[in-house]
PDB file of N, CA, C and O in Angstrom:
ATOM      1  N   MET A   1      31.575  30.330 -30.444  1.00  0.00           N
ATOM      2  CA  MET A   1      30.911  31.220 -30.391  1.00  0.00           C
ATOM      3  C   MET A   1      31.646  32.255 -31.561  1.00  0.00           C
ATOM      4  O   MET A   1      32.722  32.787 -31.290  1.00  0.00           O
ATOM      5  N   SER A   2      31.056  32.458 -32.707  1.00  0.00           N
ATOM      6  CA  SER A   2      31.810  33.576 -33.381  1.00  0.00           C
ATOM      7  C   SER A   2      31.573  34.798 -32.863  1.00  0.00           C
ATOM      8  O   SER A   2      30.704  34.856 -31.994  1.00  0.00           O
ATOM      9  N   GLU A   3      32.371  36.224 -33.316  1.00  0.00           N
ATOM     10  CA  GLU A   3      32.696  37.408 -32.840  1.00  0.00           C
ATOM     11  C   GLU A   3      31.847  38.385 -33.290  1.00  0.00           C
ATOM     12  O   GLU A   3      31.811  38.861 -34.425  1.00  0.00           O
ATOM     13  N   ARG A   4      31.023  38.716 -32.148  1.00  0.00           N
ATOM     14  CA  ARG A   4      29.869  39.911 -32.605  1.00  0.00           C
ATOM     15  C   ARG A   4      30.122  40.714 -34.061  1.00  0.00           C
ATOM     16  O   ARG A   4      31.261  41.177 -34.116  1.00  0.00           O
ATOM     17  N   PHE A   5      29.379  40.954 -35.138  1.00  0.00           N
ATOM     18  CA  PHE A   5      29.739  41.588 -35.826  1.00  0.00           C
ATOM     19  C   PHE A   5      28.824  43.274 -35.702  1.00  0.00           C
ATOM     20  O   PHE A   5      27.702  43.456 -36.176  1.00  0.00           O
ATOM     21  N   TYR A   6      29.260  43.839 -35.307  1.00  0.00           N
ATOM     22  CA  TYR A   6      28.627  45.407 -35.762  1.00  0.00           C
ATOM     23  C   TYR A   6      28.523  46.037 -36.864  1.00  0.00           C
ATOM     24  O   TYR A   6      29.514  46.274 -37.554  1.00  0.00           O
ATOM     25  N   LEU A   7      27.344  46.393 -37.188  1.00  0.00           N
ATOM     26  CA  LEU A   7      26.592  47.336 -38.236  1.00  0.00           C
ATOM     27  C   LEU A   7      27.636  48.729 -38.267  1.00  0.00           C
ATOM     28  O   LEU A   7      28.376  49.193 -39.134  1.00  0.00           O
ATOM     29  N   TYR A   8      27.234  49.203 -36.627  1.00  0.00           N
ATOM     30  CA  TYR A   8      28.217  50.590 -36.135  1.00  0.00           C
ATOM     31  C   TYR A   8      27.408  50.633 -34.538  1.00  0.00           C
ATOM     32  O   TYR A   8      26.238  50.288 -34.370  1.00  0.00           O
ATOM     33  N   ASP A   9      28.282  51.110 -33.509  1.00  0.00           N
ATOM     34  CA  ASP A   9      28.150  51.296 -32.039  1.00  0.00           C
ATOM     35  C   ASP A   9      28.949  52.603 -32.064  1.00  0.00           C
ATOM     36  O   ASP A   9      30.173  52.724 -32.117  1.00  0.00           O
ATOM     37  N   ASP A  10      27.953  53.612 -32.012  1.00  0.00           N
ATOM     38  CA  ASP A  10      28.299  55.033 -31.837  1.00  0.00           C
ATOM     39  C   ASP A  10      27.628  55.415 -30.373  1.00  0.00           C
ATOM     40  O   ASP A  10      26.604  54.770 -30.147  1.00  0.00           O
ATOM     41  N   VAL A  11      27.951  56.183 -29.521  1.00  0.00           N
ATOM     42  CA  VAL A  11      27.822  56.945 -28.802  1.00  0.00           C
ATOM     43  C   VAL A  11      27.419  58.470 -29.296  1.00  0.00           C
ATOM     44  O   VAL A  11      28.100  58.853 -30.247  1.00  0.00           O
ATOM     45  N   VAL A  12      26.331  59.498 -28.766  1.00  0.00           N
ATOM     46  CA  VAL A  12      26.146  60.229 -29.858  1.00  0.00           C
ATOM     47  C   VAL A  12      25.554  61.316 -28.760  1.00  0.00           C
ATOM     48  O   VAL A  12      24.649  60.753 -28.143  1.00  0.00           O
ATOM     49  N   ASN A  13      25.697  62.360 -28.403  1.00  0.00           N
ATOM     50  CA  ASN A  13      24.900  63.778 -27.922  1.00  0.00           C
ATOM     51  C   ASN A  13      23.509  63.750 -28.545  1.00  0.00           C
ATOM     52  O   ASN A  13      23.497  63.642 -29.771  1.00  0.00           O
ATOM     53  N   THR A  14      22.362  63.828 -27.935  1.00  0.00           N
ATOM     54  CA  THR A  14      20.855  64.109 -27.747  1.00  0.00           C
ATOM     55  C   THR A  14      20.435  65.342 -27.019  1.00  0.00           C
ATOM     56  O   THR A  14      20.907  65.943 -26.054  1.00  0.00           O
ATOM     57  N   LYS A  15      19.138  65.574 -27.979  1.00  0.00           N
ATOM     58  CA  LYS A  15      18.698  66.937 -27.311  1.00  0.00           C
ATOM     59  C   LYS A  15      17.656  66.244 -26.654  1.00  0.00           C
ATOM     60  O   LYS A  15      17.639  65.349 -27.499  1.00  0.00           O
ATOM     61  N   THR A  16      16.423  65.764 -25.549  1.00  0.00           N
ATOM     62  CA  THR A  16      15.828  65.866 -25.585  1.00  0.00           C
ATOM     63  C   THR A  16      14.578  66.431 -25.011  1.00  0.00           C
ATOM     64  O   THR A  16      14.749  67.207 -24.071  1.00  0.00           O
ATOM     65  N   ARG A  17      13.082  66.147 -25.469  1.00  0.00           N
ATOM     66  CA  ARG A  17      12.339  67.012 -24.837  1.00  0.00           C
ATOM     67  C   ARG A  17      10.918  65.849 -24.441  1.00  0.00           C
ATOM     68  O   ARG A  17      10.164  65.171 -25.139  1.00  0.00           O
ATOM     69  N   PHE A  18      11.049  66.042 -23.190  1.00  0.00           N
ATOM     70  CA  PHE A  18       9.894  65.480 -23.037  1.00  0.00           C
ATOM     71  C   PHE A  18       8.384  66.411 -23.069  1.00  0.00           C
ATOM     72  O   PHE A  18       8.523  67.563 -22.658  1.00  0.00           O
ATOM     73  N   VAL A  19       7.227  66.092 -23.435  1.00  0.00           N
ATOM     74  CA  VAL A  19       6.035  67.181 -23.652  1.00  0.00           C
ATOM     75  C   VAL A  19       5.057  66.148 -23.648  1.00  0.00           C
ATOM     76  O   VAL A  19       5.044  65.041 -24.186  1.00  0.00           O
ATOM     77  N   SER A  20       3.907  66.994 -22.629  1.00  0.00           N
ATOM     78  CA  SER A  20       2.311  65.998 -22.880  1.00  0.00           C
ATOM     79  C   SER A  20       1.597  67.158 -22.596  1.00  0.00           C
ATOM     80  O   SER A  20       1.778  67.921 -21.647  1.00  0.00           O
ATOM     81  N   PHE A  21       0.514  67.260 -23.762  1.00  0.00           N
ATOM     82  CA  PHE A  21      -0.793  67.715 -23.674  1.00  0.00           C
ATOM     83  C   PHE A  21      -1.691  67.019 -24.031  1.00  0.00           C
ATOM     84  O   PHE A  21      -1.614  65.984 -24.693  1.00  0.00           O
ATOM     85  N   MET A  22      -3.057  67.788 -23.419  1.00  0.00           N
ATOM     86  CA  MET A  22      -4.033  67.351 -23.908  1.00  0.00           C
ATOM     87  C   MET A  22      -4.272  67.764 -25.346  1.00  0.00           C
ATOM     88  O   MET A  22      -3.912  68.852 -25.796  1.00  0.00           O
ATOM     89  N   GLY A  23      -4.881  66.863 -26.014  1.00  0.00           N
ATOM     90  CA  GLY A  23      -6.014  67.061 -26.915  1.00  0.00           C
ATOM     91  C   GLY A  23      -7.421  66.531 -26.764  1.00  0.00           C
ATOM     92  O   GLY A  23      -7.866  65.746 -25.926  1.00  0.00           O
ATOM     93  N   GLU A  24      -8.131  67.262 -27.963  1.00  0.00           N
ATOM     94  CA  GLU A  24      -9.688  67.072 -27.590  1.00  0.00           C
ATOM     95  C   GLU A  24      -9.773  65.805 -27.350  1.00  0.00           C
ATOM     96  O   GLU A  24     -10.512  65.647 -26.379  1.00  0.00           O
ATOM     97  N   ASN A  25      -9.412  64.897 -27.722  1.00  0.00           N
ATOM     98  CA  ASN A  25      -9.795  63.663 -26.905  1.00  0.00           C
ATOM     99  C   ASN A  25      -8.689  62.375 -26.361  1.00  0.00           C
ATOM    100  O   ASN A  25      -8.881  61.330 -25.739  1.00  0.00           O
ATOM    101  N   GLN A  26      -7.745  62.880 -26.802  1.00  0.00           N
ATOM    102  CA  GLN A  26      -6.950  62.099 -25.666  1.00  0.00           C
ATOM    103  C   GLN A  26      -5.607  63.172 -25.449  1.00  0.00           C
ATOM    104  O   GLN A  26      -5.503  64.328 -25.858  1.00  0.00           O
ATOM    105  N   ARG A  27      -4.401  62.169 -24.474  1.00  0.00           N
ATOM    106  CA  ARG A  27      -3.694  62.476 -23.646  1.00  0.00           C
ATOM    107  C   ARG A  27      -2.515  61.974 -25.067  1.00  0.00           C
ATOM    108  O   ARG A  27      -2.634  60.973 -25.774  1.00  0.00           O
ATOM    109  N   PHE A  28      -1.416  63.047 -25.144  1.00  0.00           N
ATOM    110  CA  PHE A  28      -0.434  63.474 -25.814  1.00  0.00           C
ATOM    111  C   PHE A  28       1.150  62.951 -24.971  1.00  0.00           C
ATOM    112  O   PHE A  28       1.895  63.915 -24.795  1.00  0.00           O
ATOM    113  N   ASP A  29       1.646  61.762 -24.520  1.00  0.00           N
ATOM    114  CA  ASP A  29       2.622  61.994 -23.578  1.00  0.00           C
ATOM    115  C   ASP A  29       4.102  61.586 -24.393  1.00  0.00           C
ATOM    116  O   ASP A  29       4.236  60.402 -24.702  1.00  0.00           O
ATOM    117  N   LEU A  30       5.178  62.530 -24.731  1.00  0.00           N
ATOM    118  CA  LEU A  30       6.152  62.421 -25.825  1.00  0.00           C
ATOM    119  C   LEU A  30       7.159  62.764 -25.493  1.00  0.00           C
ATOM    120  O   LEU A  30       7.412  63.839 -24.950  1.00  0.00           O
ATOM    121  N   ALA A  31       8.319  61.427 -25.918  1.00  0.00           N
ATOM    122  CA  ALA A  31       9.719  61.869 -26.129  1.00  0.00           C
ATOM    123  C   ALA A  31      10.016  62.227 -27.494  1.00  0.00           C
ATOM    124  O   ALA A  31       9.708  61.547 -28.473  1.00  0.00           O
ATOM    125  N   ILE A  32      10.872  63.759 -27.519  1.00  0.00           N
ATOM    126  CA  ILE A  32      11.742  64.080 -29.196  1.00  0.00           C
ATOM    127  C   ILE A  32      12.604  64.265 -29.084  1.00  0.00           C
ATOM    128  O   ILE A  32      12.929  65.349 -28.598  1.00  0.00           O
ATOM    129  N   ILE A  33      13.632  63.239 -29.495  1.00  0.00           N
ATOM    130  CA  ILE A  33      14.765  63.338 -29.610  1.00  0.00           C
ATOM    131  C   ILE A  33      15.673  63.663 -31.012  1.00  0.00           C
ATOM    132  O   ILE A  33      15.798  63.082 -32.090  1.00  0.00           O
ATOM    133  N   GLN A  34      16.148  64.708 -30.513  1.00  0.00           N
ATOM    134  CA  GLN A  34      17.164  65.459 -31.598  1.00  0.00           C
ATOM    135  C   GLN A  34      18.705  65.033 -31.814  1.00  0.00           C
ATOM    136  O   GLN A  34      19.430  65.482 -30.926  1.00  0.00           O
ATOM    137  N   SER A  35      19.427  64.195 -32.886  1.00  0.00           N
ATOM    138  CA  SER A  35      20.388  64.248 -33.064  1.00  0.00           C
ATOM    139  C   SER A  35      21.187  64.133 -34.582  1.00  0.00           C
ATOM    140  O   SER A  35      20.465  64.210 -35.576  1.00  0.00           O
ATOM    141  N   ASP A  36      22.266  64.001 -34.726  1.00  0.00           N
ATOM    142  CA  ASP A  36      22.901  63.827 -35.799  1.00  0.00           C
ATOM    143  C   ASP A  36      22.147  62.325 -36.476  1.00  0.00           C
ATOM    144  O   ASP A  36      21.883  62.019 -37.639  1.00  0.00           O
ATOM    145  N   CYS A  37      22.000  61.762 -35.471  1.00  0.00           N
ATOM    146  CA  CYS A  37      21.797  60.784 -36.615  1.00  0.00           C
ATOM    147  C   CYS A  37      20.593  60.483 -37.725  1.00  0.00           C
ATOM    148  O   CYS A  37      20.851  59.740 -38.672  1.00  0.00           O
ATOM    149  N   TYR A  38      19.572  60.941 -37.619  1.00  0.00           N
ATOM    150  CA  TYR A  38      18.499  60.978 -38.605  1.00  0.00           C
ATOM    151  C   TYR A  38      18.572  61.680 -39.326  1.00  0.00           C
ATOM    152  O   TYR A  38      17.403  61.852 -39.670  1.00  0.00           O
ATOM    153  N   TYR A  39      19.528  62.673 -40.227  1.00  0.00           N
ATOM    154  CA  TYR A  39      19.808  64.129 -41.109  1.00  0.00           C
ATOM    155  C   TYR A  39      19.105  64.935 -40.933  1.00  0.00           C
ATOM    156  O   TYR A  39      18.718  65.555 -41.924  1.00  0.00           O
ATOM    157  N   GLY A  40      18.592  65.324 -39.578  1.00  0.00           N
ATOM    158  CA  GLY A  40      17.901  66.574 -39.848  1.00  0.00           C
ATOM    159  C   GLY A  40      16.159  66.157 -39.350  1.00  0.00           C
ATOM    160  O   GLY A  40      15.298  67.007 -39.127  1.00  0.00           O
ATOM    161  N   LYS A  41      15.978  64.811 -39.270  1.00  0.00           N
ATOM    162  CA  LYS A  41      14.838  64.525 -38.555  1.00  0.00           C
ATOM    163  C   LYS A  41      14.934  63.972 -37.365  1.00  0.00           C
ATOM    164  O   LYS A  41      15.962  63.398 -37.006  1.00  0.00           O
ATOM    165  N   HIS A  42      13.566  64.116 -36.404  1.00  0.00           N
ATOM    166  CA  HIS A  42      13.645  63.639 -35.127  1.00  0.00           C
ATOM    167  C   HIS A  42      13.110  62.460 -34.882  1.00  0.00           C
ATOM    168  O   HIS A  42      12.295  61.892 -35.608  1.00  0.00           O
ATOM    169  N   LEU A  43      13.586  62.028 -33.775  1.00  0.00           N
ATOM    170  CA  LEU A  43      12.842  60.402 -33.052  1.00  0.00           C
ATOM    171  C   LEU A  43      11.648  60.761 -32.090  1.00  0.00           C
ATOM    172  O   LEU A  43      11.777  61.188 -30.942  1.00  0.00           O
ATOM    173  N   ILE A  44      10.451  60.515 -32.757  1.00  0.00           N
ATOM    174  CA  ILE A  44       9.589  61.101 -31.302  1.00  0.00           C
ATOM    175  C   ILE A  44       8.776  59.759 -31.483  1.00  0.00           C
ATOM    176  O   ILE A  44       8.315  59.136 -32.440  1.00  0.00           O
ATOM    177  N   LEU A  45       8.833  59.558 -29.642  1.00  0.00           N
ATOM    178  CA  LEU A  45       8.746  58.408 -28.842  1.00  0.00           C
ATOM    179  C   LEU A  45       6.755  58.349 -28.290  1.00  0.00           C
ATOM    180  O   LEU A  45       6.594  59.029 -27.276  1.00  0.00           O
ATOM    181  N   ASP A  46       6.083  58.014 -28.550  1.00  0.00           N
ATOM    182  CA  ASP A  46       4.835  58.305 -27.576  1.00  0.00           C
ATOM    183  C   ASP A  46       5.356  57.194 -26.689  1.00  0.00           C
ATOM    184  O   ASP A  46       5.842  56.094 -26.952  1.00  0.00           O
ATOM    185  N   ILE A  47       5.107  57.817 -25.579  1.00  0.00           N
ATOM    186  CA  ILE A  47       5.621  56.740 -24.095  1.00  0.00           C
ATOM    187  C   ILE A  47       4.353  56.063 -24.113  1.00  0.00           C
ATOM    188  O   ILE A  47       4.351  54.853 -24.338  1.00  0.00           O
ATOM    189  N   GLN A  48       2.891  56.889 -23.834  1.00  0.00           N
ATOM    190  CA  GLN A  48       1.643  55.827 -23.517  1.00  0.00           C
ATOM    191  C   GLN A  48       1.341  54.403 -24.092  1.00  0.00           C
ATOM    192  O   GLN A  48       1.089  53.320 -23.565  1.00  0.00           O
ATOM    193  N   GLY A  49       1.504  54.961 -25.758  1.00  0.00           N
ATOM    194  CA  GLY A  49       1.044  54.066 -26.483  1.00  0.00           C
ATOM    195  C   GLY A  49       2.198  52.597 -27.094  1.00  0.00           C
ATOM    196  O   GLY A  49       1.847  51.552 -27.642  1.00  0.00           O
ATOM    197  N   GLY A  50       3.811  53.137 -26.673  1.00  0.00           N
ATOM    198  CA  GLY A  50       4.250  52.191 -26.943  1.00  0.00           C
ATOM    199  C   GLY A  50       4.744  52.205 -28.204  1.00  0.00           C
ATOM    200  O   GLY A  50       4.864  51.066 -28.656  1.00  0.00           O
ATOM    201  N   ARG A  51       5.199  53.400 -29.215  1.00  0.00           N
ATOM    202  CA  ARG A  51       4.994  53.460 -30.749  1.00  0.00           C
ATOM    203  C   ARG A  51       6.406  54.763 -31.010  1.00  0.00           C
ATOM    204  O   ARG A  51       6.654  55.641 -30.184  1.00  0.00           O
ATOM    205  N   PHE A  52       7.033  54.606 -32.113  1.00  0.00           N
ATOM    206  CA  PHE A  52       8.041  55.516 -32.303  1.00  0.00           C
ATOM    207  C   PHE A  52       8.105  55.550 -33.814  1.00  0.00           C
ATOM    208  O   PHE A  52       7.855  54.709 -34.678  1.00  0.00           O
ATOM    209  N   ALA A  53       8.608  57.054 -33.850  1.00  0.00           N
ATOM    210  CA  ALA A  53       9.223  56.613 -35.636  1.00  0.00           C
ATOM    211  C   ALA A  53      10.115  58.035 -35.807  1.00  0.00           C
ATOM    212  O   ALA A  53      10.109  59.018 -35.066  1.00  0.00           O
ATOM    213  N   ILE A  54      10.764  57.836 -36.849  1.00  0.00           N
ATOM    214  CA  ILE A  54      11.660  59.030 -37.257  1.00  0.00           C
ATOM    215  C   ILE A  54      11.095  59.810 -38.265  1.00  0.00           C
ATOM    216  O   ILE A  54      11.101  59.491 -39.454  1.00  0.00           O
ATOM    217  N   ILE A  55      10.468  61.119 -37.674  1.00  0.00           N
ATOM    218  CA  ILE A  55       9.760  62.139 -38.590  1.00  0.00           C
ATOM    219  C   ILE A  55      10.466  63.576 -38.618  1.00  0.00           C
ATOM    220  O   ILE A  55      11.021  64.225 -37.731  1.00  0.00           O
ATOM    221  N   GLY A  56      10.245  63.815 -39.921  1.00  0.00           N
ATOM    222  CA  GLY A  56      10.818  65.436 -40.527  1.00  0.00           C
ATOM    223  C   GLY A  56       9.835  66.133 -41.139  1.00  0.00           C
ATOM    224  O   GLY A  56       8.755  65.555 -41.266  1.00  0.00           O
ATOM    225  N   SER A  57       9.953  67.288 -41.568  1.00  0.00           N
ATOM    226  CA  SER A  57       8.460  67.992 -41.675  1.00  0.00           C
ATOM    227  C   SER A  57       8.127  67.391 -43.093  1.00  0.00           C
ATOM    228  O   SER A  57       6.954  67.330 -43.461  1.00  0.00           O
ATOM    229  N   ASP A  58       9.112  66.969 -43.850  1.00  0.00           N
ATOM    230  CA  ASP A  58       8.218  66.263 -44.999  1.00  0.00           C
ATOM    231  C   ASP A  58       7.299  65.278 -44.359  1.00  0.00           C
ATOM    232  O   ASP A  58       6.106  65.290 -44.660  1.00  0.00           O
ATOM    233  N   ASP A  59       7.757  64.465 -43.533  1.00  0.00           N
ATOM    234  CA  ASP A  59       6.754  63.491 -43.309  1.00  0.00           C
ATOM    235  C   ASP A  59       5.591  63.760 -42.749  1.00  0.00           C
ATOM    236  O   ASP A  59       4.764  62.851 -42.687  1.00  0.00           O
ATOM    237  N   LEU A  60       5.282  65.040 -42.230  1.00  0.00           N
ATOM    238  CA  LEU A  60       3.973  65.184 -41.772  1.00  0.00           C
ATOM    239  C   LEU A  60       3.176  65.917 -42.883  1.00  0.00           C
ATOM    240  O   LEU A  60       2.230  66.668 -42.645  1.00  0.00           O
ATOM    241  N   GLU A  61       3.726  65.581 -44.314  1.00  0.00           N
ATOM    242  CA  GLU A  61       2.854  66.587 -45.484  1.00  0.00           C
ATOM    243  C   GLU A  61       1.810  64.808 -46.158  1.00  0.00           C
ATOM    244  O   GLU A  61       0.756  64.740 -46.789  1.00  0.00           O
ATOM    245  N   GLU A  62       2.792  63.606 -45.608  1.00  0.00           N
ATOM    246  CA  GLU A  62       1.958  62.582 -46.080  1.00  0.00           C
ATOM    247  C   GLU A  62       0.806  62.021 -45.481  1.00  0.00           C
ATOM    248  O   GLU A  62       0.710  61.451 -44.394  1.00  0.00           O
ATOM    249  N   PRO A  63      -0.228  62.305 -46.508  1.00  0.00           N
ATOM    250  CA  PRO A  63      -1.322  61.659 -45.884  1.00  0.00           C
ATOM    251  C   PRO A  63      -1.534  60.461 -44.903  1.00  0.00           C
ATOM    252  O   PRO A  63      -1.274  59.335 -45.327  1.00  0.00           O
ATOM    253  N   ASN A  64      -2.004  60.623 -43.577  1.00  0.00           N
ATOM    254  CA  ASN A  64      -2.623  59.309 -42.691  1.00  0.00           C
ATOM    255  C   ASN A  64      -1.458  58.714 -42.206  1.00  0.00           C
ATOM    256  O   ASN A  64      -1.584  57.717 -41.495  1.00  0.00           O
ATOM    257  N   TYR A  65      -0.288  59.167 -42.474  1.00  0.00           N
ATOM    258  CA  TYR A  65       0.953  58.731 -42.058  1.00  0.00           C
ATOM    259  C   TYR A  65       1.244  58.611 -40.283  1.00  0.00           C
ATOM    260  O   TYR A  65       1.803  57.625 -39.801  1.00  0.00           O
ATOM    261  N   LEU A  66       0.764  59.781 -39.446  1.00  0.00           N
ATOM    262  CA  LEU A  66       0.936  59.997 -38.116  1.00  0.00           C
ATOM    263  C   LEU A  66       0.069  59.390 -37.579  1.00  0.00           C
ATOM    264  O   LEU A  66       0.253  59.299 -36.365  1.00  0.00           O
ATOM    265  N   GLU A  67      -1.387  58.620 -38.177  1.00  0.00           N
ATOM    266  CA  GLU A  67      -2.326  58.150 -37.763  1.00  0.00           C
ATOM    267  C   GLU A  67      -1.982  56.738 -38.013  1.00  0.00           C
ATOM    268  O   GLU A  67      -2.393  56.004 -37.113  1.00  0.00           O
ATOM    269  N   HIS A  68      -1.415  56.196 -38.869  1.00  0.00           N
ATOM    270  CA  HIS A  68      -1.316  54.986 -39.164  1.00  0.00           C
ATOM    271  C   HIS A  68       0.143  54.309 -38.450  1.00  0.00           C
ATOM    272  O   HIS A  68       0.193  53.164 -38.000  1.00  0.00           O
ATOM    273  N   ILE A  69       1.319  55.301 -38.457  1.00  0.00           N
ATOM    274  CA  ILE A  69       2.173  54.536 -37.064  1.00  0.00           C
ATOM    275  C   ILE A  69       1.696  55.196 -35.988  1.00  0.00           C
ATOM    276  O   ILE A  69       1.829  54.152 -35.351  1.00  0.00           O
ATOM    277  N   PHE A  70       1.161  56.126 -34.991  1.00  0.00           N
ATOM    278  CA  PHE A  70       1.201  56.118 -33.828  1.00  0.00           C
ATOM    279  C   PHE A  70      -0.876  55.290 -33.601  1.00  0.00           C
ATOM    280  O   PHE A  70      -1.143  55.031 -32.428  1.00  0.00           O
ATOM    281  N   LYS A  71      -1.583  55.104 -34.237  1.00  0.00           N
ATOM    282  CA  LYS A  71      -2.372  54.226 -34.733  1.00  0.00           C
ATOM    283  C   LYS A  71      -3.968  55.328 -33.979  1.00  0.00           C
ATOM    284  O   LYS A  71      -4.798  55.089 -33.101  1.00  0.00           O
ATOM    285  N   LEU A  72      -3.802  56.139 -34.612  1.00  0.00           N
ATOM    286  CA  LEU A  72      -4.845  57.670 -33.801  1.00  0.00           C
ATOM    287  C   LEU A  72      -5.717  57.854 -35.153  1.00  0.00           C
ATOM    288  O   LEU A  72      -5.395  57.661 -36.325  1.00  0.00           O
ATOM    289  N   SER A  73      -6.872  58.272 -34.612  1.00  0.00           N
ATOM    290  CA  SER A  73      -8.064  58.821 -35.434  1.00  0.00           C
ATOM    291  C   SER A  73      -7.536  59.567 -36.191  1.00  0.00           C
ATOM    292  O   SER A  73      -6.325  59.787 -36.158  1.00  0.00           O
ATOM    293  N   GLU A  74      -8.334  60.094 -37.011  1.00  0.00           N
ATOM    294  CA  GLU A  74      -7.927  61.390 -38.236  1.00  0.00           C
ATOM    295  C   GLU A  74      -7.774  62.514 -37.482  1.00  0.00           C
ATOM    296  O   GLU A  74      -6.830  63.241 -37.792  1.00  0.00           O
ATOM    297  N   GLU A  75      -8.670  62.934 -36.301  1.00  0.00           N
ATOM    298  CA  GLU A  75      -8.609  64.154 -35.751  1.00  0.00           C
ATOM    299  C   GLU A  75      -7.329  63.854 -34.688  1.00  0.00           C
ATOM    300  O   GLU A  75      -6.287  64.449 -34.964  1.00  0.00           O
ATOM    301  N   ASP A  76      -7.322  63.240 -33.848  1.00  0.00           N
ATOM    302  CA  ASP A  76      -5.930  63.017 -32.639  1.00  0.00           C
ATOM    303  C   ASP A  76      -4.850  63.484 -33.833  1.00  0.00           C
ATOM    304  O   ASP A  76      -4.105  64.426 -33.561  1.00  0.00           O
ATOM    305  N   GLY A  77      -4.723  62.705 -35.445  1.00  0.00           N
ATOM    306  CA  GLY A  77      -3.339  62.426 -35.783  1.00  0.00           C
ATOM    307  C   GLY A  77      -2.943  64.031 -36.082  1.00  0.00           C
ATOM    308  O   GLY A  77      -1.844  64.575 -35.981  1.00  0.00           O
ATOM    309  N   GLN A  78      -4.448  64.678 -36.550  1.00  0.00           N
ATOM    310  CA  GLN A  78      -4.320  66.254 -37.089  1.00  0.00           C
ATOM    311  C   GLN A  78      -3.959  67.212 -35.766  1.00  0.00           C
ATOM    312  O   GLN A  78      -3.627  68.367 -36.029  1.00  0.00           O
ATOM    313  N   GLU A  79      -4.000  66.821 -34.400  1.00  0.00           N
ATOM    314  CA  GLU A  79      -3.495  67.294 -33.497  1.00  0.00           C
ATOM    315  C   GLU A  79      -2.349  67.182 -33.476  1.00  0.00           C
ATOM    316  O   GLU A  79      -1.916  68.313 -33.254  1.00  0.00           O
ATOM    317  N   LEU A  80      -1.447  66.421 -33.583  1.00  0.00           N
ATOM    318  CA  LEU A  80      -0.585  65.775 -33.172  1.00  0.00           C
ATOM    319  C   LEU A  80       0.347  66.156 -34.531  1.00  0.00           C
ATOM    320  O   LEU A  80       1.566  66.316 -34.465  1.00  0.00           O
ATOM    321  N   ARG A  81      -0.298  66.250 -35.543  1.00  0.00           N
ATOM    322  CA  ARG A  81       0.380  66.533 -36.689  1.00  0.00           C
ATOM    323  C   ARG A  81       0.706  68.338 -36.410  1.00  0.00           C
ATOM    324  O   ARG A  81       1.857  68.759 -36.526  1.00  0.00           O
ATOM    325  N   GLU A  82      -0.109  68.995 -36.151  1.00  0.00           N
ATOM    326  CA  GLU A  82       0.026  71.083 -35.823  1.00  0.00           C
ATOM    327  C   GLU A  82       0.720  70.451 -34.747  1.00  0.00           C
ATOM    328  O   GLU A  82       1.249  69.447 -35.224  1.00  0.00           O
ATOM    329  N   PHE A  83       0.894  70.515 -33.928  1.00  0.00           N
ATOM    330  CA  PHE A  83       1.983  70.111 -32.461  1.00  0.00           C
ATOM    331  C   PHE A  83       3.356  70.124 -33.097  1.00  0.00           C
ATOM    332  O   PHE A  83       4.270  70.935 -32.947  1.00  0.00           O
ATOM    333  N   LEU A  84       3.251  68.534 -34.182  1.00  0.00           N
ATOM    334  CA  LEU A  84       4.632  68.572 -34.540  1.00  0.00           C
ATOM    335  C   LEU A  84       5.361  69.576 -35.668  1.00  0.00           C
ATOM    336  O   LEU A  84       6.589  69.595 -35.586  1.00  0.00           O
ATOM    337  N   TYR A  85       4.917  70.193 -36.438  1.00  0.00           N
ATOM    338  CA  TYR A  85       4.569  71.441 -37.089  1.00  0.00           C
ATOM    339  C   TYR A  85       5.375  72.509 -36.313  1.00  0.00           C
ATOM    340  O   TYR A  85       5.998  73.466 -36.773  1.00  0.00           O
ATOM    341  N   GLU A  86       5.237  72.172 -35.194  1.00  0.00           N
ATOM    342  CA  GLU A  86       5.561  73.537 -34.187  1.00  0.00           C
ATOM    343  C   GLU A  86       6.756  73.473 -33.353  1.00  0.00           C
ATOM    344  O   GLU A  86       6.890  74.111 -32.309  1.00  0.00           O
ATOM    345  N   VAL A  87       7.466  72.821 -33.762  1.00  0.00           N
ATOM    346  CA  VAL A  87       8.482  71.856 -33.052  1.00  0.00           C
ATOM    347  C   VAL A  87       9.115  71.626 -33.683  1.00  0.00           C
ATOM    348  O   VAL A  87      10.162  72.244 -33.491  1.00  0.00           O
ATOM    349  N   ILE A  88       9.162  70.666 -34.894  1.00  0.00           N
ATOM    350  CA  ILE A  88       9.932  70.295 -35.800  1.00  0.00           C
ATOM    351  C   ILE A  88      10.775  71.222 -36.635  1.00  0.00           C
ATOM    352  O   ILE A  88      11.510  70.767 -37.512  1.00  0.00           O
TER     353      ILE A  88
END
């Protein structure tokens, strides 16, 4: 068996915020992770839906980005977008 080749293997400090809020149609359970790994962007984990994305404020401007990544309706995507504008 050959030696494992790592592209990187780092241990970094992170700041993680766990937040849950109720939208008009659904509950959002999120983990928001900040580190130096993503060039100022945040790792957003949808705990209930099992989806995640690396998101910065520029990504929030992209039409239907959150809806596509997190499999949300337009209304639910807009609620998540408004919340993320407050925390990112």
